[in-house]
PDBQT receptor file of N, H, CA, C and O in Angstrom, charges set to zero:
ATOM      1  N   MET A   1    -156.585 105.213 165.063  1.00  0.00    +0.000 N 
ATOM      2  CA  MET A   1    -156.462 104.481 166.301  1.00  0.00    +0.000 C 
ATOM      3  C   MET A   1    -155.210 103.600 166.242  1.00  0.00    +0.000 C 
ATOM      4  O   MET A   1    -154.888 103.016 165.208  1.00  0.00    +0.000 OA
ATOM      5  N   HIS A   2    -154.528 103.523 167.361  1.00  0.00    +0.000 N 
ATOM      6  H   HIS A   2    -154.790 103.998 168.201  1.00  0.00    +0.000 HD
ATOM      7  CA  HIS A   2    -153.291 102.766 167.444  1.00  0.00    +0.000 C 
ATOM      8  C   HIS A   2    -153.587 101.269 167.305  1.00  0.00    +0.000 C 
ATOM      9  O   HIS A   2    -154.617 100.802 167.793  1.00  0.00    +0.000 OA
ATOM     10  N   PRO A   3    -152.703 100.512 166.649  1.00  0.00    +0.000 N 
ATOM     11  CA  PRO A   3    -152.946  99.081 166.464  1.00  0.00    +0.000 C 
ATOM     12  C   PRO A   3    -153.099  98.291 167.773  1.00  0.00    +0.000 C 
ATOM     13  O   PRO A   3    -153.777  97.264 167.799  1.00  0.00    +0.000 OA
ATOM     14  N   LYS A   4    -152.479  98.759 168.841  1.00  0.00    +0.000 N 
ATOM     15  H   LYS A   4    -151.927  99.593 168.819  1.00  0.00    +0.000 HD
ATOM     16  CA  LYS A   4    -152.555  98.052 170.120  1.00  0.00    +0.000 C 
ATOM     17  C   LYS A   4    -153.521  98.714 171.100  1.00  0.00    +0.000 C 
ATOM     18  O   LYS A   4    -153.463  98.449 172.301  1.00  0.00    +0.000 OA
ATOM     19  N   ALA A   5    -154.401  99.565 170.601  1.00  0.00    +0.000 N 
ATOM     20  H   ALA A   5    -154.448  99.780 169.625  1.00  0.00    +0.000 HD
ATOM     21  CA  ALA A   5    -155.313 100.320 171.460  1.00  0.00    +0.000 C 
ATOM     22  C   ALA A   5    -156.218  99.419 172.289  1.00  0.00    +0.000 C 
ATOM     23  O   ALA A   5    -156.425  99.677 173.475  1.00  0.00    +0.000 OA
ATOM     24  N   LYS A   6    -156.754  98.374 171.689  1.00  0.00    +0.000 N 
ATOM     25  H   LYS A   6    -156.585  98.164 170.726  1.00  0.00    +0.000 HD
ATOM     26  CA  LYS A   6    -157.646  97.464 172.419  1.00  0.00    +0.000 C 
ATOM     27  C   LYS A   6    -156.901  96.729 173.529  1.00  0.00    +0.000 C 
ATOM     28  O   LYS A   6    -157.448  96.510 174.609  1.00  0.00    +0.000 OA
ATOM     29  N   GLU A   7    -155.657  96.349 173.262  1.00  0.00    +0.000 N 
ATOM     30  H   GLU A   7    -155.213  96.527 172.384  1.00  0.00    +0.000 HD
ATOM     31  CA  GLU A   7    -154.856  95.669 174.277  1.00  0.00    +0.000 C 
ATOM     32  C   GLU A   7    -154.539  96.614 175.436  1.00  0.00    +0.000 C 
ATOM     33  O   GLU A   7    -154.579  96.212 176.599  1.00  0.00    +0.000 OA
ATOM     34  N   VAL A   8    -154.225  97.865 175.116  1.00  0.00    +0.000 N 
ATOM     35  H   VAL A   8    -154.192  98.192 174.171  1.00  0.00    +0.000 HD
ATOM     36  CA  VAL A   8    -153.959  98.870 176.147  1.00  0.00    +0.000 C 
ATOM     37  C   VAL A   8    -155.207  99.082 176.988  1.00  0.00    +0.000 C 
ATOM     38  O   VAL A   8    -155.125  99.137 178.215  1.00  0.00    +0.000 OA
ATOM     39  N   GLU A   9    -156.358  99.201 176.344  1.00  0.00    +0.000 N 
ATOM     40  H   GLU A   9    -156.424  99.157 175.348  1.00  0.00    +0.000 HD
ATOM     41  CA  GLU A   9    -157.615  99.397 177.060  1.00  0.00    +0.000 C 
ATOM     42  C   GLU A   9    -157.906  98.227 178.001  1.00  0.00    +0.000 C 
ATOM     43  O   GLU A   9    -158.333  98.426 179.138  1.00  0.00    +0.000 OA
ATOM     44  N   LYS A  10    -157.672  97.014 177.517  1.00  0.00    +0.000 N 
ATOM     45  H   LYS A  10    -157.325  96.852 176.593  1.00  0.00    +0.000 HD
ATOM     46  CA  LYS A  10    -157.916  95.822 178.341  1.00  0.00    +0.000 C 
ATOM     47  C   LYS A  10    -157.014  95.829 179.573  1.00  0.00    +0.000 C 
ATOM     48  O   LYS A  10    -157.463  95.504 180.673  1.00  0.00    +0.000 OA
ATOM     49  N   MET A  11    -155.750  96.196 179.395  1.00  0.00    +0.000 N 
ATOM     50  H   MET A  11    -155.386  96.460 178.502  1.00  0.00    +0.000 HD
ATOM     51  CA  MET A  11    -154.819  96.232 180.531  1.00  0.00    +0.000 C 
ATOM     52  C   MET A  11    -155.183  97.346 181.506  1.00  0.00    +0.000 C 
ATOM     53  O   MET A  11    -155.041  97.180 182.717  1.00  0.00    +0.000 OA
ATOM     54  N   LEU A  12    -155.650  98.475 180.991  1.00  0.00    +0.000 N 
ATOM     55  H   LEU A  12    -155.766  98.610 180.007  1.00  0.00    +0.000 HD
ATOM     56  CA  LEU A  12    -156.090  99.555 181.878  1.00  0.00    +0.000 C 
ATOM     57  C   LEU A  12    -157.289  99.118 182.716  1.00  0.00    +0.000 C 
ATOM     58  O   LEU A  12    -157.360  99.414 183.909  1.00  0.00    +0.000 OA
ATOM     59  N   MET A  13    -158.218  98.424 182.097  1.00  0.00    +0.000 N 
ATOM     60  H   MET A  13    -158.161  98.183 181.128  1.00  0.00    +0.000 HD
ATOM     61  CA  MET A  13    -159.389  97.966 182.825  1.00  0.00    +0.000 C 
ATOM     62  C   MET A  13    -159.046  96.889 183.851  1.00  0.00    +0.000 C 
ATOM     63  O   MET A  13    -159.789  96.684 184.810  1.00  0.00    +0.000 OA
ATOM     64  N   ASN A  14    -157.936  96.211 183.653  1.00  0.00    +0.000 N 
ATOM     65  H   ASN A  14    -157.332  96.377 182.873  1.00  0.00    +0.000 HD
ATOM     66  CA  ASN A  14    -157.461  95.225 184.623  1.00  0.00    +0.000 C 
ATOM     67  C   ASN A  14    -156.522  95.850 185.654  1.00  0.00    +0.000 C 
ATOM     68  O   ASN A  14    -155.833  95.141 186.387  1.00  0.00    +0.000 OA
ATOM     69  N   ALA A  15    -156.503  97.176 185.703  1.00  0.00    +0.000 N 
ATOM     70  H   ALA A  15    -157.063  97.752 185.107  1.00  0.00    +0.000 HD
ATOM     71  CA  ALA A  15    -155.749  97.953 186.702  1.00  0.00    +0.000 C 
ATOM     72  C   ALA A  15    -154.243  97.742 186.626  1.00  0.00    +0.000 C 
ATOM     73  O   ALA A  15    -153.561  97.753 187.651  1.00  0.00    +0.000 OA
ATOM     74  N   LYS A  16    -153.729  97.552 185.433  1.00  0.00    +0.000 N 
ATOM     75  H   LYS A  16    -154.283  97.543 184.601  1.00  0.00    +0.000 HD
ATOM     76  CA  LYS A  16    -152.281  97.460 185.277  1.00  0.00    +0.000 C 
ATOM     77  C   LYS A  16    -151.690  98.862 185.339  1.00  0.00    +0.000 C 
ATOM     78  O   LYS A  16    -152.336  99.833 184.944  1.00  0.00    +0.000 OA
ATOM     79  N   ARG A  17    -150.494  98.963 185.823  1.00  0.00    +0.000 N 
ATOM     80  H   ARG A  17    -149.969  98.174 186.143  1.00  0.00    +0.000 HD
ATOM     81  CA  ARG A  17    -149.810 100.254 185.907  1.00  0.00    +0.000 C 
ATOM     82  C   ARG A  17    -149.271 100.643 184.536  1.00  0.00    +0.000 C 
ATOM     83  O   ARG A  17    -149.010  99.792 183.685  1.00  0.00    +0.000 OA
ATOM     84  N   VAL A  18    -149.114 101.943 184.346  1.00  0.00    +0.000 N 
ATOM     85  H   VAL A  18    -149.326 102.634 185.037  1.00  0.00    +0.000 HD
ATOM     86  CA  VAL A  18    -148.665 102.466 183.050  1.00  0.00    +0.000 C 
ATOM     87  C   VAL A  18    -147.314 101.872 182.666  1.00  0.00    +0.000 C 
ATOM     88  O   VAL A  18    -147.105 101.495 181.514  1.00  0.00    +0.000 OA
ATOM     89  N   LYS A  19    -146.393 101.787 183.635  1.00  0.00    +0.000 N 
ATOM     90  H   LYS A  19    -146.563 102.093 184.572  1.00  0.00    +0.000 HD
ATOM     91  CA  LYS A  19    -145.072 101.226 183.344  1.00  0.00    +0.000 C 
ATOM     92  C   LYS A  19    -145.165  99.780 182.867  1.00  0.00    +0.000 C 
ATOM     93  O   LYS A  19    -144.417  99.366 181.981  1.00  0.00    +0.000 OA
ATOM     94  N   GLU A  20    -146.075  99.018 183.450  1.00  0.00    +0.000 N 
ATOM     95  H   GLU A  20    -146.683  99.354 184.169  1.00  0.00    +0.000 HD
ATOM     96  CA  GLU A  20    -146.251  97.625 183.038  1.00  0.00    +0.000 C 
ATOM     97  C   GLU A  20    -146.786  97.547 181.616  1.00  0.00    +0.000 C 
ATOM     98  O   GLU A  20    -146.337  96.720 180.823  1.00  0.00    +0.000 OA
ATOM     99  N   ILE A  21    -147.736  98.400 181.298  1.00  0.00    +0.000 N 
ATOM    100  H   ILE A  21    -148.101  99.072 181.942  1.00  0.00    +0.000 HD
ATOM    101  CA  ILE A  21    -148.318  98.410 179.948  1.00  0.00    +0.000 C 
ATOM    102  C   ILE A  21    -147.260  98.783 178.920  1.00  0.00    +0.000 C 
ATOM    103  O   ILE A  21    -147.146  98.147 177.872  1.00  0.00    +0.000 OA
ATOM    104  N   ILE A  22    -146.493  99.811 179.228  1.00  0.00    +0.000 N 
ATOM    105  H   ILE A  22    -146.585 100.327 180.079  1.00  0.00    +0.000 HD
ATOM    106  CA  ILE A  22    -145.444 100.255 178.302  1.00  0.00    +0.000 C 
ATOM    107  C   ILE A  22    -144.419  99.151 178.078  1.00  0.00    +0.000 C 
ATOM    108  O   ILE A  22    -144.013  98.899 176.943  1.00  0.00    +0.000 OA
ATOM    109  N   ALA A  23    -144.002  98.491 179.156  1.00  0.00    +0.000 N 
ATOM    110  H   ALA A  23    -144.332  98.695 180.077  1.00  0.00    +0.000 HD
ATOM    111  CA  ALA A  23    -142.986  97.446 179.040  1.00  0.00    +0.000 C 
ATOM    112  C   ALA A  23    -143.504  96.212 178.305  1.00  0.00    +0.000 C 
ATOM    113  O   ALA A  23    -142.802  95.634 177.476  1.00  0.00    +0.000 OA
ATOM    114  N   GLU A  24    -144.718  95.822 178.611  1.00  0.00    +0.000 N 
ATOM    115  H   GLU A  24    -145.288  96.292 179.285  1.00  0.00    +0.000 HD
ATOM    116  CA  GLU A  24    -145.264  94.590 178.028  1.00  0.00    +0.000 C 
ATOM    117  C   GLU A  24    -145.650  94.762 176.560  1.00  0.00    +0.000 C 
ATOM    118  O   GLU A  24    -145.362  93.893 175.736  1.00  0.00    +0.000 OA
ATOM    119  N   LEU A  25    -146.299  95.877 176.231  1.00  0.00    +0.000 N 
ATOM    120  H   LEU A  25    -146.533  96.583 176.900  1.00  0.00    +0.000 HD
ATOM    121  CA  LEU A  25    -146.778  96.083 174.861  1.00  0.00    +0.000 C 
ATOM    122  C   LEU A  25    -145.817  96.885 173.993  1.00  0.00    +0.000 C 
ATOM    123  O   LEU A  25    -145.998  96.981 172.779  1.00  0.00    +0.000 OA
ATOM    124  N   ARG A  26    -144.798  97.458 174.618  1.00  0.00    +0.000 N 
ATOM    125  H   ARG A  26    -144.651  97.380 175.604  1.00  0.00    +0.000 HD
ATOM    126  CA  ARG A  26    -143.811  98.285 173.905  1.00  0.00    +0.000 C 
ATOM    127  C   ARG A  26    -144.478  99.418 173.130  1.00  0.00    +0.000 C 
ATOM    128  O   ARG A  26    -144.287  99.577 171.924  1.00  0.00    +0.000 OA
ATOM    129  N   VAL A  27    -145.267 100.198 173.867  1.00  0.00    +0.000 N 
ATOM    130  H   VAL A  27    -145.422 100.069 174.846  1.00  0.00    +0.000 HD
ATOM    131  CA  VAL A  27    -145.914 101.373 173.292  1.00  0.00    +0.000 C 
ATOM    132  C   VAL A  27    -145.430 102.612 174.027  1.00  0.00    +0.000 C 
ATOM    133  O   VAL A  27    -144.869 102.519 175.119  1.00  0.00    +0.000 OA
ATOM    134  N   CYS A  28    -145.647 103.755 173.429  1.00  0.00    +0.000 N 
ATOM    135  H   CYS A  28    -146.103 103.830 172.542  1.00  0.00    +0.000 HD
ATOM    136  CA  CYS A  28    -145.274 105.028 174.037  1.00  0.00    +0.000 C 
ATOM    137  C   CYS A  28    -146.295 105.389 175.117  1.00  0.00    +0.000 C 
ATOM    138  O   CYS A  28    -147.448 104.963 175.046  1.00  0.00    +0.000 OA
ATOM    139  N   TRP A  29    -145.883 106.162 176.103  1.00  0.00    +0.000 N 
ATOM    140  H   TRP A  29    -144.947 106.508 176.160  1.00  0.00    +0.000 HD
ATOM    141  CA  TRP A  29    -146.789 106.568 177.183  1.00  0.00    +0.000 C 
ATOM    142  C   TRP A  29    -147.952 107.378 176.642  1.00  0.00    +0.000 C 
ATOM    143  O   TRP A  29    -149.023 107.401 177.248  1.00  0.00    +0.000 OA
ATOM    144  N   ARG A  30    -147.760 108.042 175.511  1.00  0.00    +0.000 N 
ATOM    145  H   ARG A  30    -146.890 108.023 175.018  1.00  0.00    +0.000 HD
ATOM    146  CA  ARG A  30    -148.846 108.827 174.919  1.00  0.00    +0.000 C 
ATOM    147  C   ARG A  30    -150.020 107.941 174.494  1.00  0.00    +0.000 C 
ATOM    148  O   ARG A  30    -151.179 108.338 174.605  1.00  0.00    +0.000 OA
ATOM    149  N   VAL A  31    -149.709 106.744 174.008  1.00  0.00    +0.000 N 
ATOM    150  H   VAL A  31    -148.767 106.421 173.918  1.00  0.00    +0.000 HD
ATOM    151  CA  VAL A  31    -150.752 105.799 173.599  1.00  0.00    +0.000 C 
ATOM    152  C   VAL A  31    -151.598 105.420 174.811  1.00  0.00    +0.000 C 
ATOM    153  O   VAL A  31    -152.826 105.377 174.730  1.00  0.00    +0.000 OA
ATOM    154  N   VAL A  32    -150.941 105.147 175.927  1.00  0.00    +0.000 N 
ATOM    155  H   VAL A  32    -149.943 105.182 175.993  1.00  0.00    +0.000 HD
ATOM    156  CA  VAL A  32    -151.644 104.782 177.149  1.00  0.00    +0.000 C 
ATOM    157  C   VAL A  32    -152.485 105.958 177.640  1.00  0.00    +0.000 C 
ATOM    158  O   VAL A  32    -153.633 105.779 178.045  1.00  0.00    +0.000 OA
ATOM    159  N   HIS A  33    -151.915 107.148 177.604  1.00  0.00    +0.000 N 
ATOM    160  H   HIS A  33    -150.982 107.293 177.275  1.00  0.00    +0.000 HD
ATOM    161  CA  HIS A  33    -152.629 108.345 178.052  1.00  0.00    +0.000 C 
ATOM    162  C   HIS A  33    -153.878 108.591 177.199  1.00  0.00    +0.000 C 
ATOM    163  O   HIS A  33    -154.944 108.900 177.732  1.00  0.00    +0.000 OA
ATOM    164  N   ARG A  34    -153.745 108.453 175.878  1.00  0.00    +0.000 N 
ATOM    165  H   ARG A  34    -152.879 108.202 175.445  1.00  0.00    +0.000 HD
ATOM    166  CA  ARG A  34    -154.892 108.656 174.985  1.00  0.00    +0.000 C 
ATOM    167  C   ARG A  34    -156.011 107.653 175.260  1.00  0.00    +0.000 C 
ATOM    168  O   ARG A  34    -157.186 108.016 175.291  1.00  0.00    +0.000 OA
ATOM    169  N   GLN A  35    -155.639 106.405 175.458  1.00  0.00    +0.000 N 
ATOM    170  H   GLN A  35    -154.684 106.111 175.433  1.00  0.00    +0.000 HD
ATOM    171  CA  GLN A  35    -156.646 105.385 175.733  1.00  0.00    +0.000 C 
ATOM    172  C   GLN A  35    -157.326 105.643 177.076  1.00  0.00    +0.000 C 
ATOM    173  O   GLN A  35    -158.542 105.499 177.198  1.00  0.00    +0.000 OA
ATOM    174  N   ARG A  36    -156.547 106.019 178.070  1.00  0.00    +0.000 N 
ATOM    175  H   ARG A  36    -155.558 106.135 177.971  1.00  0.00    +0.000 HD
ATOM    176  CA  ARG A  36    -157.113 106.304 179.393  1.00  0.00    +0.000 C 
ATOM    177  C   ARG A  36    -158.099 107.463 179.296  1.00  0.00    +0.000 C 
ATOM    178  O   ARG A  36    -159.181 107.412 179.881  1.00  0.00    +0.000 OA
ATOM    179  N   ARG A  37    -157.732 108.487 178.572  1.00  0.00    +0.000 N 
ATOM    180  H   ARG A  37    -156.853 108.528 178.097  1.00  0.00    +0.000 HD
ATOM    181  CA  ARG A  37    -158.610 109.644 178.396  1.00  0.00    +0.000 C 
ATOM    182  C   ARG A  37    -159.846 109.280 177.581  1.00  0.00    +0.000 C 
ATOM    183  O   ARG A  37    -160.940 109.766 177.868  1.00  0.00    +0.000 OA
ATOM    184  N   ARG A  38    -159.684 108.424 176.558  1.00  0.00    +0.000 N 
ATOM    185  H   ARG A  38    -158.795 108.029 176.325  1.00  0.00    +0.000 HD
ATOM    186  CA  ARG A  38    -160.792 108.039 175.692  1.00  0.00    +0.000 C 
ATOM    187  C   ARG A  38    -161.870 107.268 176.456  1.00  0.00    +0.000 C 
ATOM    188  O   ARG A  38    -163.062 107.458 176.211  1.00  0.00    +0.000 OA
ATOM    189  N   ILE A  39    -161.453 106.402 177.378  1.00  0.00    +0.000 N 
ATOM    190  H   ILE A  39    -160.485 106.248 177.576  1.00  0.00    +0.000 HD
ATOM    191  CA  ILE A  39    -162.445 105.624 178.118  1.00  0.00    +0.000 C 
ATOM    192  C   ILE A  39    -162.885 106.309 179.411  1.00  0.00    +0.000 C 
ATOM    193  O   ILE A  39    -163.679 105.756 180.173  1.00  0.00    +0.000 OA
ATOM    194  N   GLY A  40    -162.371 107.506 179.654  1.00  0.00    +0.000 N 
ATOM    195  H   GLY A  40    -161.726 107.955 179.035  1.00  0.00    +0.000 HD
ATOM    196  CA  GLY A  40    -162.849 108.304 180.782  1.00  0.00    +0.000 C 
ATOM    197  C   GLY A  40    -162.196 108.013 182.119  1.00  0.00    +0.000 C 
ATOM    198  O   GLY A  40    -162.757 108.341 183.164  1.00  0.00    +0.000 OA
ATOM    199  N   MET A  41    -161.023 107.405 182.104  1.00  0.00    +0.000 N 
ATOM    200  H   MET A  41    -160.567 107.139 181.254  1.00  0.00    +0.000 HD
ATOM    201  CA  MET A  41    -160.315 107.126 183.352  1.00  0.00    +0.000 C 
ATOM    202  C   MET A  41    -159.465 108.324 183.744  1.00  0.00    +0.000 C 
ATOM    203  O   MET A  41    -158.948 109.043 182.889  1.00  0.00    +0.000 OA
ATOM    204  N   LYS A  42    -159.328 108.527 185.042  1.00  0.00    +0.000 N 
ATOM    205  H   LYS A  42    -159.748 107.943 185.737  1.00  0.00    +0.000 HD
ATOM    206  CA  LYS A  42    -158.483 109.597 185.545  1.00  0.00    +0.000 C 
ATOM    207  C   LYS A  42    -157.278 108.993 186.239  1.00  0.00    +0.000 C 
ATOM    208  O   LYS A  42    -157.375 107.936 186.862  1.00  0.00    +0.000 OA
ATOM    209  N   LEU A  43    -156.145 109.665 186.130  1.00  0.00    +0.000 N 
ATOM    210  H   LEU A  43    -156.066 110.524 185.623  1.00  0.00    +0.000 HD
ATOM    211  CA  LEU A  43    -154.934 109.235 186.808  1.00  0.00    +0.000 C 
ATOM    212  C   LEU A  43    -154.999 109.716 188.249  1.00  0.00    +0.000 C 
ATOM    213  O   LEU A  43    -155.112 110.914 188.508  1.00  0.00    +0.000 OA
ATOM    214  N   ILE A  44    -154.929 108.781 189.180  1.00  0.00    +0.000 N 
ATOM    215  H   ILE A  44    -154.838 107.808 188.969  1.00  0.00    +0.000 HD
ATOM    216  CA  ILE A  44    -154.949 109.160 190.594  1.00  0.00    +0.000 C 
ATOM    217  C   ILE A  44    -153.798 108.468 191.304  1.00  0.00    +0.000 C 
ATOM    218  O   ILE A  44    -153.330 107.410 190.884  1.00  0.00    +0.000 OA
ATOM    219  N   TRP A  45    -153.356 109.082 192.377  1.00  0.00    +0.000 N 
ATOM    220  H   TRP A  45    -153.736 109.941 192.719  1.00  0.00    +0.000 HD
ATOM    221  CA  TRP A  45    -152.359 108.469 193.233  1.00  0.00    +0.000 C 
ATOM    222  C   TRP A  45    -153.122 107.742 194.323  1.00  0.00    +0.000 C 
ATOM    223  O   TRP A  45    -153.907 108.356 195.046  1.00  0.00    +0.000 OA
ATOM    224  N   ALA A  46    -152.903 106.446 194.451  1.00  0.00    +0.000 N 
ATOM    225  H   ALA A  46    -152.265 105.947 193.864  1.00  0.00    +0.000 HD
ATOM    226  CA  ALA A  46    -153.675 105.647 195.388  1.00  0.00    +0.000 C 
ATOM    227  C   ALA A  46    -152.759 104.789 196.257  1.00  0.00    +0.000 C 
ATOM    228  O   ALA A  46    -151.708 104.324 195.816  1.00  0.00    +0.000 OA
ATOM    229  N   THR A  47    -153.179 104.598 197.478  1.00  0.00    +0.000 N 
ATOM    230  H   THR A  47    -154.033 104.975 197.836  1.00  0.00    +0.000 HD
ATOM    231  CA  THR A  47    -152.468 103.686 198.374  1.00  0.00    +0.000 C 
ATOM    232  C   THR A  47    -152.823 102.259 197.977  1.00  0.00    +0.000 C 
ATOM    233  O   THR A  47    -153.715 102.039 197.156  1.00  0.00    +0.000 OA
ATOM    234  N   ASP A  48    -152.127 101.299 198.558  1.00  0.00    +0.000 N 
ATOM    235  H   ASP A  48    -151.403 101.477 199.224  1.00  0.00    +0.000 HD
ATOM    236  CA  ASP A  48    -152.426  99.900 198.252  1.00  0.00    +0.000 C 
ATOM    237  C   ASP A  48    -153.851  99.540 198.652  1.00  0.00    +0.000 C 
ATOM    238  O   ASP A  48    -154.533  98.807 197.936  1.00  0.00    +0.000 OA
ATOM    239  N   GLU A  49    -154.303 100.055 199.793  1.00  0.00    +0.000 N 
ATOM    240  H   GLU A  49    -153.749 100.651 200.375  1.00  0.00    +0.000 HD
ATOM    241  CA  GLU A  49    -155.660  99.765 200.240  1.00  0.00    +0.000 C 
ATOM    242  C   GLU A  49    -156.695 100.301 199.247  1.00  0.00    +0.000 C 
ATOM    243  O   GLU A  49    -157.705  99.651 198.978  1.00  0.00    +0.000 OA
ATOM    244  N   GLU A  50    -156.431 101.489 198.710  1.00  0.00    +0.000 N 
ATOM    245  H   GLU A  50    -155.610 102.017 198.929  1.00  0.00    +0.000 HD
ATOM    246  CA  GLU A  50    -157.346 102.072 197.732  1.00  0.00    +0.000 C 
ATOM    247  C   GLU A  50    -157.321 101.274 196.423  1.00  0.00    +0.000 C 
ATOM    248  O   GLU A  50    -158.359 101.088 195.788  1.00  0.00    +0.000 OA
ATOM    249  N   ARG A  51    -156.144 100.808 196.025  1.00  0.00    +0.000 N 
ATOM    250  H   ARG A  51    -155.301 100.959 196.541  1.00  0.00    +0.000 HD
ATOM    251  CA  ARG A  51    -156.031  99.980 194.828  1.00  0.00    +0.000 C 
ATOM    252  C   ARG A  51    -156.815  98.678 194.999  1.00  0.00    +0.000 C 
ATOM    253  O   ARG A  51    -157.478  98.222 194.067  1.00  0.00    +0.000 OA
ATOM    254  N   TRP A  52    -156.739  98.086 196.187  1.00  0.00    +0.000 N 
ATOM    255  H   TRP A  52    -156.200  98.457 196.944  1.00  0.00    +0.000 HD
ATOM    256  CA  TRP A  52    -157.465  96.848 196.466  1.00  0.00    +0.000 C 
ATOM    257  C   TRP A  52    -158.966  97.085 196.415  1.00  0.00    +0.000 C 
ATOM    258  O   TRP A  52    -159.715  96.247 195.912  1.00  0.00    +0.000 OA
ATOM    259  N   ALA A  53    -159.406  98.225 196.935  1.00  0.00    +0.000 N 
ATOM    260  H   ALA A  53    -158.798  98.906 197.344  1.00  0.00    +0.000 HD
ATOM    261  CA  ALA A  53    -160.836  98.542 196.901  1.00  0.00    +0.000 C 
ATOM    262  C   ALA A  53    -161.321  98.689 195.450  1.00  0.00    +0.000 C 
ATOM    263  O   ALA A  53    -162.413  98.239 195.104  1.00  0.00    +0.000 OA
ATOM    264  N   ILE A  54    -160.505  99.316 194.623  1.00  0.00    +0.000 N 
ATOM    265  H   ILE A  54    -159.618  99.682 194.904  1.00  0.00    +0.000 HD
ATOM    266  CA  ILE A  54    -160.845  99.479 193.212  1.00  0.00    +0.000 C 
ATOM    267  C   ILE A  54    -160.895  98.111 192.539  1.00  0.00    +0.000 C 
ATOM    268  O   ILE A  54    -161.808  97.829 191.764  1.00  0.00    +0.000 OA
ATOM    269  N   ALA A  55    -159.905  97.256 192.840  1.00  0.00    +0.000 N 
ATOM    270  H   ALA A  55    -159.163  97.486 193.470  1.00  0.00    +0.000 HD
ATOM    271  CA  ALA A  55    -159.877  95.905 192.265  1.00  0.00    +0.000 C 
ATOM    272  C   ALA A  55    -161.113  95.118 192.679  1.00  0.00    +0.000 C 
ATOM    273  O   ALA A  55    -161.717  94.427 191.858  1.00  0.00    +0.000 OA
ATOM    274  N   ASP A  56    -161.490  95.222 193.954  1.00  0.00    +0.000 N 
ATOM    275  H   ASP A  56    -161.000  95.783 194.621  1.00  0.00    +0.000 HD
ATOM    276  CA  ASP A  56    -162.692  94.518 194.431  1.00  0.00    +0.000 C 
ATOM    277  C   ASP A  56    -163.934  95.004 193.699  1.00  0.00    +0.000 C 
ATOM    278  O   ASP A  56    -164.802  94.209 193.338  1.00  0.00    +0.000 OA
ATOM    279  N   LYS A  57    -164.012  96.305 193.482  1.00  0.00    +0.000 N 
ATOM    280  H   LYS A  57    -163.307  96.950 193.775  1.00  0.00    +0.000 HD
ATOM    281  CA  LYS A  57    -165.173  96.873 192.796  1.00  0.00    +0.000 C 
ATOM    282  C   LYS A  57    -165.244  96.407 191.343  1.00  0.00    +0.000 C 
ATOM    283  O   LYS A  57    -166.333  96.179 190.815  1.00  0.00    +0.000 OA
ATOM    284  N   ARG A  58    -164.086  96.264 190.696  1.00  0.00    +0.000 N 
ATOM    285  H   ARG A  58    -163.202  96.449 191.125  1.00  0.00    +0.000 HD
ATOM    286  CA  ARG A  58    -164.043  95.815 189.300  1.00  0.00    +0.000 C 
ATOM    287  C   ARG A  58    -164.130  94.305 189.173  1.00  0.00    +0.000 C 
ATOM    288  O   ARG A  58    -164.343  93.775 188.083  1.00  0.00    +0.000 OA
ATOM    289  N   GLY A  59    -163.963  93.612 190.299  1.00  0.00    +0.000 N 
ATOM    290  H   GLY A  59    -163.790  94.043 191.185  1.00  0.00    +0.000 HD
ATOM    291  CA  GLY A  59    -164.040  92.167 190.261  1.00  0.00    +0.000 C 
ATOM    292  C   GLY A  59    -162.782  91.485 189.740  1.00  0.00    +0.000 C 
ATOM    293  O   GLY A  59    -162.857  90.409 189.147  1.00  0.00    +0.000 OA
ATOM    294  N   ILE A  60    -161.610  92.116 189.961  1.00  0.00    +0.000 N 
ATOM    295  H   ILE A  60    -161.549  92.990 190.443  1.00  0.00    +0.000 HD
ATOM    296  CA  ILE A  60    -160.358  91.504 189.531  1.00  0.00    +0.000 C 
ATOM    297  C   ILE A  60    -159.534  91.116 190.753  1.00  0.00    +0.000 C 
ATOM    298  O   ILE A  60    -159.794  91.581 191.863  1.00  0.00    +0.000 OA
ATOM    299  N   ASP A  61    -158.559  90.275 190.542  1.00  0.00    +0.000 N 
ATOM    300  H   ASP A  61    -158.349  89.897 189.641  1.00  0.00    +0.000 HD
ATOM    301  CA  ASP A  61    -157.737  89.753 191.624  1.00  0.00    +0.000 C 
ATOM    302  C   ASP A  61    -156.860  90.853 192.220  1.00  0.00    +0.000 C 
ATOM    303  O   ASP A  61    -156.244  91.625 191.486  1.00  0.00    +0.000 OA
ATOM    304  N   ARG A  62    -156.804  90.923 193.546  1.00  0.00    +0.000 N 
ATOM    305  H   ARG A  62    -157.305  90.295 194.143  1.00  0.00    +0.000 HD
ATOM    306  CA  ARG A  62    -156.000  91.949 194.219  1.00  0.00    +0.000 C 
ATOM    307  C   ARG A  62    -154.522  91.823 193.904  1.00  0.00    +0.000 C 
ATOM    308  O   ARG A  62    -153.812  92.828 193.895  1.00  0.00    +0.000 OA
ATOM    309  N   ARG A  63    -154.037  90.612 193.643  1.00  0.00    +0.000 N 
ATOM    310  H   ARG A  63    -154.614  89.795 193.650  1.00  0.00    +0.000 HD
ATOM    311  CA  ARG A  63    -152.613  90.414 193.363  1.00  0.00    +0.000 C 
ATOM    312  C   ARG A  63    -152.172  91.132 192.098  1.00  0.00    +0.000 C 
ATOM    313  O   ARG A  63    -150.994  91.459 191.957  1.00  0.00    +0.000 OA
ATOM    314  N   SER A  64    -153.082  91.382 191.187  1.00  0.00    +0.000 N 
ATOM    315  H   SER A  64    -154.040  91.116 191.301  1.00  0.00    +0.000 HD
ATOM    316  CA  SER A  64    -152.717  92.032 189.932  1.00  0.00    +0.000 C 
ATOM    317  C   SER A  64    -152.547  93.533 190.068  1.00  0.00    +0.000 C 
ATOM    318  O   SER A  64    -152.067  94.183 189.139  1.00  0.00    +0.000 OA
ATOM    319  N   VAL A  65    -152.931  94.103 191.212  1.00  0.00    +0.000 N 
ATOM    320  H   VAL A  65    -153.321  93.575 191.966  1.00  0.00    +0.000 HD
ATOM    321  CA  VAL A  65    -152.811  95.551 191.374  1.00  0.00    +0.000 C 
ATOM    322  C   VAL A  65    -151.846  95.956 192.478  1.00  0.00    +0.000 C 
ATOM    323  O   VAL A  65    -151.697  97.149 192.745  1.00  0.00    +0.000 OA
ATOM    324  N   SER A  66    -151.188  95.004 193.127  1.00  0.00    +0.000 N 
ATOM    325  H   SER A  66    -151.310  94.035 192.911  1.00  0.00    +0.000 HD
ATOM    326  CA  SER A  66    -150.277  95.370 194.222  1.00  0.00    +0.000 C 
ATOM    327  C   SER A  66    -148.907  95.717 193.717  1.00  0.00    +0.000 C 
ATOM    328  O   SER A  66    -148.023  96.046 194.507  1.00  0.00    +0.000 OA
TER     329      SER A  66
């Protein structure tokens, strides 16, 4: 398991974008992809309204997903 796997998982659950995770944690996109697959998340293309609905369902702030 990658040393930053838990941090990547936490950012994924907070609906951060892959580019943000890569830039902030300085990890390869493969690490993010593996973690997303491990926790059962699927990559989808979503509009802002859909992102807000997902954020509301997860109970996180809408500003973090826009």
